[in-house]
N, C-alpha and C positions, 0 to 999 in steps of 0.2 A: 522669759524676761521681755517686757514691753520696751521697744526702742523709741526714744524720744526724738523722732525724726524732725519734727518742726524745730525744736530747740537746737538740735545739732546743726540743722541747716542755717539757722539764724546766727549761731556762734561762728560757723565757718565763714559766713559773709562778713561778720564784724572783723574777723582776723585778716581779711584781705586788705584792710586799711588801717587797722589799729595794732599797736605793739603790745599793749596790755589791756586785758578785758577782765572785768569782775563778773562772776556768775553767782548770784545769790538766791536764796530761797529758804523756806522753813525746813527744819529737819524732816527727814523721811520723804522728801519730795523728789528724790532721785538725783541729787547733786553728784554723789559719788558714781552713780551709774552713768551719768552723762560724761563725767571725766574719763571713765574707763572706755566708753564708746568712742570718744574723741581720740583717745590714745590708740585704740585699735584701728580707727579709720586712717590715722596719719602714719601708722607703722613706725619704722626705725627713727624717723625724724622727730618723734615725740617722746618725751620722758615724763612719767607721772610719779609724783612723790607726795607723801603726807607732810603737811606743814610742820608737824611736831617731830618728824624724823630728822636725824643728822643731815641727810641729803637735802631734805626740804629746807632746813635752816640755812644750809650752805648756799643753796640756789637763790634764796631771798636776800641774804646778807652780802654775799660776794659772788654774784652770778658769773661774772667774767672769769674769775679764777676757777670756779667750779666747772665751767664749760671747758676751760683749757685742760683741766685734769681729766675730764671725761673724754676729751679728744685724744688723749694718749692711750686709751684703751682699744679694745678690738672693735667695738661698735662705732658707727659714725657719730660725729658730734651732733647732739640733738639741737634742732632749731626751734622747737615748740616745747616750752616747759609748762607743765600742768601741775599746780599745787592744790591739793585737796585739803579741806579742813582749815582754811585760812579765815582770817578776821581782820579787825582794824590794825592790830600790831603788825601782821604780815604785810598788809597793804602799805603801811607807813615805811616798813623796812625796805621793801622793794622800791618804792618811789625814791627814798633817800639814796639807795645804792645806784639806781639808774641816773639820778641827777648828778652823782659824782663820777659818772662814766664807768660804771661797774659792769657793763655787758656790751657785747657787740650789737650794733644797731639792727642787724638782720634777725636777731633772736626775738621771739614773741613769747608772751607769758599769759596764762589764764589762771586766775585765782578762783577757786570754788569754795564757797563758804557763806557766812552770814555775819551780820553786825558790821558790815563795812561802813565807813563814815558817810553820812548822808550828803556831806558837802564835798566828797571826793570828786575831782574832775575827770576821773577815769571812766570810760564807757562801761556800761554794765548791762547784763542780761538778767532779767528777773525770771526765775524758774518757779513754777507752782505745781500743784498736783496735775496728773495727767488730764489732758483736755479731751473733749469728745472727738476733736479732729484726730487725736492720737490713738484713741481706742476704737474709733470707727462708729458710724451712725447706727449700726446694727446693735451695738451695746448700750444704746441710750438709756433704756430703762434701768439696767443694772448700774450704769455710771451715775445716773441721777440719784438713785437710792443710796449707793455706797460711797459716792464721791471718787476722787481721782488719786488718793494716796495708794500706791501700789499694794501695800499689805492689806488694805481694806477692800480694794477693788478685786483683788485676786483671792480673797479669803474663801474657805470652803463652804461657808454658810452665812446667812444674814446675821445671825447671832454672833458669830466669830468676828465679822466685820465691825459690828457695833461695839463689841468688847475691845477690839484693838483701838478704835477711834476714841473710846472713853479713856483708855490708858494714855493715849497720845495727848489728848486735850489736857489732862492733868499734868503730865510731865513737861510738855513744852511751855505751857503758860507759867508754871512755877519757875522754870529755868529763865524765861524772859523777864519775869518780874524781879528775880534775884539779880540778874545782870543789870537791870535798870535801877537797882538800889531802892526798890519799893518795900515798904513795911508790910509784907504779905504773909499771911498765915495759911496753913493747909485748909483746903475747902473753899477759900475765897476765889481761887482760880475758876473752879467749876461754877461757882455762883455767878461770877461776872460774865463768863461765857454764856451761861444760860440766860442771863438778862439780855445780852446782845442778841441771842437767838430769838427771844421773845419780841425784841424790837425790830426784827428784820424788815427792811423796806421803809423804815421810819427813823426818826431821830432817837438817839440813845438818851434816856432821861438820867443824866449824870447826877442830879440832885437826889433822885429817888434811889439810884444805885448806891450813892454815898451813904444815905440813911440806912439802907438795908445791910450794907457791909460794915458799918461803923467806921467809915473813913471820911476824909474831907473830899470835896468835889475835885480840887486840883489833883489829888492822888488818884482818883478814879480816872480823870482825864489822862494822866501820865500812864496809867495801866492800859487804857484803851489804845493809846499811842504805841505802847510797847507791843501790844498784840497786832497792831497794824504793821509795824516794822518787822514782826516775826512772820508776816504773810498769812496770818489766820483771819484777819478782819479787813474789810474794805469800807472806807467812807466815801460815798459818792456825793459830791457837792451839788448844791442847787445852782441852776443856770442863772446868771445875772439878767435882770430885766433890762430893757433899753435905757432905763433911768439909772442903772447901776446898782439897784437894790437886789437883795436875795430874799425870796419868799418861798418857804420860810428860811431862816438863816442857818439852822442846823442841817448838816448833811445827813443823808440816809445811811444807815449802817447795815452791813451784810456779813455773814460768815462766808468766807471765800470758798469753802468746800461744802458741797451739799450733804455729803455723808456725815461730816462733823455736825452740821446743823441737825440732821435727823437723830444722831446719837445723843446730842444734848437734850433733845425734846422727848427722847424715849420712843421714837418711831422706828420699829425694828423690822418692817417689811412693807412691801408694796400695798398689801391689803390695809395695813394700818395707816399708811400715807394717804391712800385714796379716801379713807374715812376720817381724816384729820381736819380740824379747822385751820391747820397751817398749810394745807395743800397749795393754795394760791401763792402764799408767800414763799414756799419752797420752790415752786416752779419759777417764780419771778427771779429769785436769787440764782437759781441754776442757769437760766437763760442768760441773764446779765453776765454771769461769770464766764460762760462760754464765748459770748460775743466780745467781751473785753480781752479775753485771752488771744483772740484773733487779730487784735489791733496792732499795727506797726507803730514804731516810735513817731512822735509828733502829732498824734491824734488826741484831742481833749475829750473827756467823757464827763457828762453831768446829767442831772435830771432836771426836768422842767416842773416846778412846783408852783401852785397857786394857793390862795388863802383857804380854799376849800379842800385842798389835798393835792396829791401828785397828778399832774396832767399827762406827763410823758415819763416813763420809767427810765429812758435813756435818750440823750441827745449827743450826737457825735459831731465834732467840728475839727476842721483842719484848714490851715491857710491855703487859699486858692480854691477851696471847694465849698459849695453850698452845704449846709448842715444836713444830717440824716436824723430822722425821728423814729424812735422805736417804742411801741406799746406792747406790753406783755400781758397775756391773759390765759387762764386755764381753759375757760369756756368761750366759744365763739360768740355766744349771745351776750357776754359780759362787757363787751367794749370793742374798740377803744373809747367810744363815747364822744360827746360834743367837746368836752374840755380838751381832749387830746387832739382832735381835729383842729380846733381853734389855735392851740399851741403850735402845732405843726405849721399852720399858715403864718403865725406871728414870727416864727424864727426863720421863715423862708426855706423850709426843708425841701431839698430836691428829691429826696426819697423818704417814704413813710411806710413802715412795716409793722404789721401786727403779728407777733410770734405766738403760735398756738401749738399744742402737742401734735396735732395732725392738720396739715393744710397743704394746698397744691398751687399756690400762687394766684389765687383769685383776687381780682381787684375789686375793692368795695366802693360804694358810692361816696364815702367820706374821704377817698383818696388813698387809703391804706391798702397795702397788698398783704394778703394772708400768707404766712410762711411757716413751715416747720423750723425747728432750731437748726438743723443741718443746712437747710437752704438759706436761713438768715445769716449764718456764719459766712457762706459764700458771698452773699450780697454785701456784707460788711467789708470783706476783703476786696471785692471789686470796687466798692465805693471809695475805699481808701486809696486805690490806685487811679481814681478818676475814670473808671470804666463804667459809664452809665449805659443803660439800655436805650 
């Protein structure tokens, strides 16, 4: 079993100052695994319960009374309560109970689940598929091809990984559309996800998708938003120009998991990927996903787009720091190009990186430094901490 060390470390840090933390993510991304790892790490002081179990319901509705009853037993009274399989109803129940003074102040709670209210004031940790930092740089090729969902990454063959991802795509999208109250029919889920995969790195043509699916554009927009909330899709906004305009206005869309992207396009192995017209788009989505997974809270991510196309695949900004510019290319000879160099100067980038499959930190005449994806992750983490060379 792969241990989610990064997520576990971030969660423990949050618990140093927070009494309630929400941990959310798409199904099969390891929420239950992380809950079990935290319970083991904390030992007797932690208690793990399912939200639907009698114990889970008691802990959420009357935590103070439940703790007093537990304290009468042989084991020590737990001070860290972990509830798996939670959602909006459980979050609301716990908040109402605590507001009424239903638990001792020293007790801390972690709710693991999805569909928590977007406007909840509670701090949250977003969990996704396993990142390259978690599986290790040596596994990059397999991780890129299969993605980070544990069942796919650890599958016995490429065909088995693709089959699992195809089933996953159908089940999770149907579930999310039903939860959102969308008029969805079998088959539309795969069709919309495939359209998103085809649009990777560019705007989603909602009008075209609506015509193909026989739906209205607002319904397609709601469906895409449901997929984003489910953690399957990412929309990367365009950076505002100094005049406050967005060029172009529509955000770029990406499948968050590279394995899911490949499965939807029928790419079943590295040989097929290397010969695919989608190779560059696949690499771009993979690199951006790994860099964004390494960002701490408080960092804004966008792309820099001009009228003739994307100039910078990623621009990172944080109060008090000069922006960082990222260009992503599969081939060294393909870029970043004049548009990227000009965009980096326009935004006042302190750091400019060109991420390639293989690179060793060579500085280019255009000001970009060539990096592999693992080295780029390290640079992003250092930049976020204000640690410049």
